[in-house]
C-alpha positions as CSV (number, residue, x, y, z in Angstrom):
1,M,-4.7,-36.6,15.1
2,D,-7.2,-39.1,13.6
3,R,-9.1,-37.8,10.6
4,N,-11.9,-40.3,11.2
5,N,-12.8,-38.7,14.5
6,P,-13.0,-34.9,14.0
7,V,-14.5,-34.4,17.5
8,R,-12.2,-34.7,20.6
9,I,-13.6,-34.4,24.2
10,K,-11.3,-34.2,27.2
11,Q,-12.3,-33.8,30.8
12,F,-10.3,-31.5,33.1
13,G,-11.8,-31.8,36.5
14,N,-15.3,-30.2,36.2
15,V,-14.5,-28.7,32.7
16,L,-15.0,-30.4,29.4
17,Q,-12.8,-29.4,26.5
18,I,-14.5,-30.1,23.2
19,T,-12.2,-29.8,20.1
20,L,-13.7,-29.8,16.6
21,E,-11.3,-30.5,13.7
22,I,-12.7,-29.1,10.5
23,P,-10.6,-29.0,7.3
24,W,-9.7,-25.5,6.1
25,S,-11.4,-26.0,2.7
26,Q,-14.7,-26.8,4.4
27,V,-14.5,-23.7,6.5
28,H,-13.4,-21.2,3.8
29,G,-14.1,-23.1,0.6
30,E,-12.0,-22.9,-2.5
31,N,-9.8,-20.0,-3.1
32,N,-11.9,-17.7,-5.5
33,W,-8.8,-16.2,-7.1
34,K,-7.4,-19.6,-8.1
35,S,-10.3,-20.4,-10.4
36,Y,-10.2,-16.8,-11.8
37,F,-6.5,-17.1,-12.8
38,E,-6.8,-20.6,-14.1
39,S,-9.7,-19.6,-16.5
40,K,-8.1,-16.4,-17.6
41,P,-5.5,-16.6,-20.4
42,P,-2.1,-15.1,-19.5
43,D,-1.8,-11.4,-20.2
44,E,0.6,-10.0,-22.8
45,P,3.7,-8.6,-21.1
46,R,3.3,-5.0,-20.3
47,P,5.7,-2.5,-21.7
48,D,8.5,-1.4,-19.4
49,Y,7.6,2.1,-18.3
50,W,11.1,3.1,-17.2
51,A,12.7,1.8,-20.3
52,M,10.3,3.8,-22.4
53,T,10.8,6.9,-20.2
54,R,14.6,6.5,-20.4
55,E,14.5,6.2,-24.2
56,K,12.2,9.2,-24.6
57,I,14.4,11.4,-22.3
58,L,17.6,10.4,-23.9
59,K,16.2,11.1,-27.4
60,I,15.0,14.6,-26.4
61,Y,18.4,15.2,-24.6
62,K,20.3,14.4,-27.8
63,K,18.3,17.1,-29.6
64,T,18.3,19.8,-26.9
65,N,21.5,19.0,-25.0
66,N,19.9,20.8,-22.0
67,I,18.5,19.0,-18.9
68,S,15.9,21.7,-18.1
69,E,14.5,21.7,-21.6
70,T,14.5,17.9,-21.7
71,A,12.6,17.8,-18.4
72,R,10.0,20.2,-19.7
73,A,9.6,18.5,-23.0
74,S,9.4,15.0,-21.6
75,G,6.9,16.0,-18.9
76,K,9.1,14.4,-16.2
77,G,10.7,16.1,-13.2
78,Y,14.1,17.7,-13.4
79,Y,15.4,15.1,-10.8
80,I,14.3,12.1,-12.8
81,T,15.6,13.5,-16.1
82,E,19.0,14.5,-14.5
83,T,19.3,11.0,-12.9
84,I,18.6,9.2,-16.2
85,I,21.0,11.4,-18.1
86,K,23.8,11.0,-15.6
87,E,23.3,7.2,-15.5
88,E,23.6,7.1,-19.2
89,Q,26.7,9.3,-19.3
90,T,28.3,7.1,-16.6
91,R,27.5,4.0,-18.6
92,Q,29.0,5.5,-21.7
93,N,32.1,6.6,-19.8
94,K,32.6,3.1,-18.3
95,A,32.2,1.6,-21.8
96,K,34.8,4.0,-23.2
97,R,37.2,3.3,-20.4
98,Q,36.8,-0.5,-20.8
99,A,37.4,-0.2,-24.5
100,A,40.6,1.8,-23.8
101,I,41.8,-0.8,-21.3
102,E,41.2,-3.6,-23.9
103,E,43.1,-1.6,-26.5
104,A,46.0,-1.1,-24.1
105,R,46.0,-4.8,-23.4
106,K,46.1,-5.7,-27.1
107,L,49.0,-3.3,-27.6
108,A,50.8,-4.7,-24.6
109,E,50.4,-8.2,-26.0
110,S,52.0,-7.2,-29.2
111,K,55.1,-6.1,-27.2
112,V,54.7,-2.4,-27.4
113,A,56.4,-0.4,-24.6
114,I,54.2,1.1,-21.9
115,K,55.5,4.6,-22.6
116,D,54.6,4.2,-26.3
117,I,51.1,2.9,-25.4
118,A,50.7,5.9,-23.1
119,R,51.7,8.3,-25.8
120,I,49.4,6.7,-28.4
121,M,46.4,6.7,-26.1
122,G,47.1,10.1,-24.5
123,K,47.3,8.7,-21.0
124,S,50.0,8.7,-18.4
125,S,52.3,5.6,-18.3
126,E,51.3,5.0,-14.7
127,T,47.6,4.7,-15.8
128,I,48.5,2.3,-18.5
129,R,50.6,0.2,-16.0
130,L,47.6,0.1,-13.6
131,W,45.3,-0.9,-16.4
132,L,47.6,-3.8,-17.5
133,K,48.0,-4.9,-13.9
134,S,44.2,-5.3,-13.3
């Protein structure tokens, strides 16, 4: 494909095939959005809608301790409110469990018996054994 010769003519029997090669920028011009975004300064980052919603719902839930009242007060649907609250409770439970596992490991490192660790933490000795294994 020679750029110096943008017109190609081929003969196929009694038919002439004429091919014009025109660069894309000459056909469609410059991308209009490119100059718009280059001239415009970058926007400030928008606030995270879901983070604000989550924070608002959790704050209301701590006051009311009722999902229905929280949903009405926040203006969000019951499903969204319940989902956010359950996710937060799950996160808190995982954090508590992880803290308990770390405490059990620290006690095990200081050569405390598994039965004693279980009695201190209020868990079964089998649970403590599984925690220390993992």
